[in-house]
N, C-alpha and C positions, 0 to 999 in steps of 0.2 A: 136583116136577112138571116135566116137560120143556116148554119154552116155545119157540114159533116165531112170528115176526111179520115184517111188512113195514112199514117206516117210510114214511109219506106225509103230505102236507099237504092240508088243505081249509080255505082262508081264506074265511070267510063264504059258503061255497058254497051253503048251503041256508037262509041267514038271510033273514028278511023285510026289506023296505026300512025299516020302522020300527025294527027292532032294529039294522040297520046304521047308520042315521042317529044313533041314540042312542049307539052305540059310537063313531062319529066325533066326536060332541060331547064325550064323555068324553075321547077322545084329544086333542082340541084343548086342553082344559083342562089335561091332563097335560103337554102340550108347553110350554104357557105357564109352568107351575110349574117344569118342568125348566130352561127358559131362564132364569128368575129365579135359580135356584140356580147355573147356570153363570156368569151375569153377576156374582153375588156371590162368586165364588171357590170354589164347591163342586164336588163330583164327581157326575156323572150317567152311568149306563150307559144306552146308547141303541142301537136297532137300526139296522143298515145292511143292504144287500143281501148282504154277505159274512158277517160275524159281528157280534155285539154289541161295541160299543166302550165304553171307560171314558174319558169326556170331561171336559176342563177348558178354561178360557179359555187358548188357546195363547199369548196375549200377556202373561199373568200368571205369572211364574216361580214365585211362591209356590203358586198353584193347581196348576201342573204338577207341582211337587214332591210334591203329595198323590197323584198318580197313581203315581209311583215307590214311595211308601211303602205305598199300599194293595195294589199288586200284588207288592210285595217284588221289584221289578224292578231289575237292576243299572244304574248310571248310564251305562254305556258303550253301552247299547242305545237308539238314537234313536227318536223317536215320529213318527207321521204326523200332519200337520195337515189337517183336513177343512174344506172351504170350500163355499159355496153358490152362488158365481158366479165367472166368469172374471176379474172385476174384482180379485179378491184376488191374482192372480198378480203384478200390477204392484207390489203392496205387500209381498208376502212374498219376492220374488226380485229379484235384480239383473240377471238376463239370461235372457230367454226368446227364443231364436232365432226370428225371424219364420217361418221355413220349417217349424217343428214345430207351429205353432199349429193348422193344419188337422188334423194328426195327433191332437192333444189333444182337439179338438172332436169327432173321430170317436168317441172312447172315453169322453168325459166329458159328462154324469154317467155313472158306471159304475165297475166294480171294477178301476180302474187307478190306481196311484200313480206319480208322476214325481218323481225326485230332481233338484233344480236348485240353483244357487248361491243362498244365502239373503241376505235383506236384514238390516239392523241391527235391525229391529223384532222379529225372531224371537229369543226368549231362547236363550242357549246351552244351557240345560237341556233344551230341546225336541230339539235336534240332537246332544246329548251332546258339545258343544264343536266339532262339525264345521262347516265353512263351507257345507254343503249342507243342504237341507230336503226331506223327502218331502211331497208335496201330493196330495190326493185330493178329488174331488167325488163324494160317494156318490149312487147312483141312488135310494136310499130316500127317499120323500117326507117321512117323519117326521124323518129325520136332517137333511135340508136345511131343513125348517121350524124345527127346533131351532136350527140355526146362524143362520138369519135372525133369529129372535126374540131370540137371545142377543146379537146385535150384534157378534160376534167370531168368528174362526176357532176351531175346537175341536181341540185336540191329543187324540188318542185311539188308544191301542193296544187290543188285544182285552181285554174285560172279564173277566179271569180272573187267577188267581195265576200269576206268571211261570213259564213252562215247562210248565204244566198244560194240560188240554184246552181248546180254544177254545169259547166259548159261542155256540150258535145259537138259544137261547131265553132268555127272562128267567129261567126257573127255573134254567138253568145258571149264570147270573150270581149268583143268590141263594145257590146252593150254595157258591160260592167266595168271594164278596165280600158277605156279609150286612150289613156295617156302613157301606157307602158312603151318601152323602146321599140318592140317589134312583135308582130303576130305572124307566126308561120302557119299558113293555111294548108291543112292536109285533108280537107273535106270532113265529113261526119265520122265520128268515132264508131267502131264496130261493136264494142261491148256495151258502152253507154253508162255503166256504173263503176264506181271506184274499185280498186283492187281488194282482194281478200288479204287480210293481215293476220299473220301468225307469229308466235314467238316460241322458243324452246327453252325449257328449264329442266335439267336432269333428264329424266325419261318421259317428260310430259311436253306435248305440243298444245299450246293454248290458242284458240281462235279468238282474236281480238276484234276483228271487223269482218262480217260475212261479205262475200262477193260471188263472182261467177264460178270460182272454184269452190265447190260445195264441201260441206263436212264429210260427205260420203266419199268424195274423190280424195280428200286429204287422208282419211283413215286408210283407204285402200293402198296408199303408197308410203305410209309412215314406216320408219325403220323398225325392225323386229324389237319388241319390248317397249315401244313407245305407245302412249295412249293420247287420245285427243280430249281436251276439256274446253268448255266455253265459259269458265268462271270469269266474273267481272273483275277487272283490274281496279285496285284502290286509287291508282293515280293514272293520269292521262299519259300513256307511254306510246301512243300512236294516234294519227289523225282520225277524225270521224267518230269519236267516242262520246261526244256531248249528246244530251237528250234532244236538243233542238239544233237542227242543221239542215242544209240543202233546201231551204225554205223559199217559196215564191213570195212576192210582195202582196199577194192577194190571199185572203183566207182559204185554207185548204181543208177539206173534210173527207174522211174515208168512210165507205159504206160496204157492207157485205152483200145485202140484197138490194137490187135496184128499186128505188122508190117509185111510186106512181106519178109523182109530180115534184117539181123543184121551184124554188123562189125565182122571181124575174132576174134577168141578167146573170144567169148561172152558166158555167161551163162544165161539161161532163167528159170524163176520161174513162173509157172502157177497154177491156183487153180481149174481147171477142165480139164478132158481129152479131147483133141482136136487135130486136125491136126496142125502141126507146121512146119515152114520153116527150112531149114538146119541150124544147130547150133552146137557148140562144145559140150554143155551139157544142158540138160533140166531136171527139177524136177517138179513134181506135188505135191502140198501140200494136195490136195484132188482130187478125181476123178470126183466129181459131184458138186463142189462148196460149200460143207458143211463148214460153217464158223467156227464151233467148231474144225474141222480138220485143217482148214487153220491156225487158231490161234495156235493150238498145234504144228504145224510143221513149222511155219514161221521162227523162229530163227535157227532151225536145218537146214533148206534149205539154209539160208544165211551162216551159218557156213560151210556147205558142199561146197558151191561155193567159199567161202574165202579160203578154204583149198585145192582147186583143182589147181594144178600148172599152167595148160595151160589156165585158165580163167583169163582174164584181166579186164573185165567189166561185171556187173550183171544187168540184166533187169528183172523187176518184174511187174506182172499184178496187177492193182488196184482192189479193191472190192467196192461195193456200200456202201457209208458212212451212213448206217442205222443199228440200233441195234448193234450187236457185230462188224459189219463192221466199226463203228466209232473208236473203240479201235484198230482194225487191221490197219486202215489207219493212225491213230495217230503214231503207231510204224513205219510204212513204211515211212511216210513223214519226221519224225525225223531222221531215218536211212539214208535217201537220201539227207537231207538238205544241208550238206556241199558240195555236188556234183552238186547242181542245177545250179551254175554259169557256169559249163562246157557247159551246153546246157539247155536253159530255157524250152524246150519242152521235156526234159528227153531222147530224142532219135533222 
């Protein structure tokens, strides 16, 4: 049967106040349980506004080692440390230039990670032996409450197997990491792609990984005299910098112009409603090309195609590499990278 759908979110949209209050009460108990596990050296998957993270006490090297083991993550790939207040900057770093503080306050809490010189309290395993640490204050209330109740910053990469699709729901986490200590279910994430990562050096701000905070937004709020660059780092100083990443288990191909036909057992992901050729399954991440919707639904669409038994190959439409489209294409190209040799034109 041919299937067509549009991914969307409705969080408690039509729930009664009583049901919503009951849900919140359960959620509070869940957060307290998760915090107890974090404080005890365990692993907890938790929601942020970007994707679900796999968290451990960032100041406990033995707990952090469990993240690398569970994800099968190489030791050279550093982790991001999540905080719940600006007070942690003074403890986790050795130098935060005074002039960049207003910039950080502009985007935090939010989907921004800043890489700064680390202090001695940050274990080397968190930073893969580097003298810098990536710090983020998530905008998700559940995430910040978890950090607060745990009493420690939380080191957390995405809650998936290394190199595989990022999780935007608790179900995505369970699929890839069924044996971790606890999964804190906060529904679907709102942003859907990982945070923007930047670093500062002298009067230069370098964009290391694009995200929903675009280069234009960064430039608008940079301190006077600072410039933005996108030069490539010679070493991996932040997550998500490998050429192949975020990949589904099925071959993924990118196209610019919609082909007139596809091979049998193909899945098609589009970003605006339009007439399409006969195909096994199609998904619209947006009905009108809204890039915020495309980003929010990108990984969910890929997970759906990966989980559909009769789909053998996935085809996805490109977006213009401008603004938020830069981050979306970054994720698409890395997700498709390992399959490029199968067909240099993707289709």
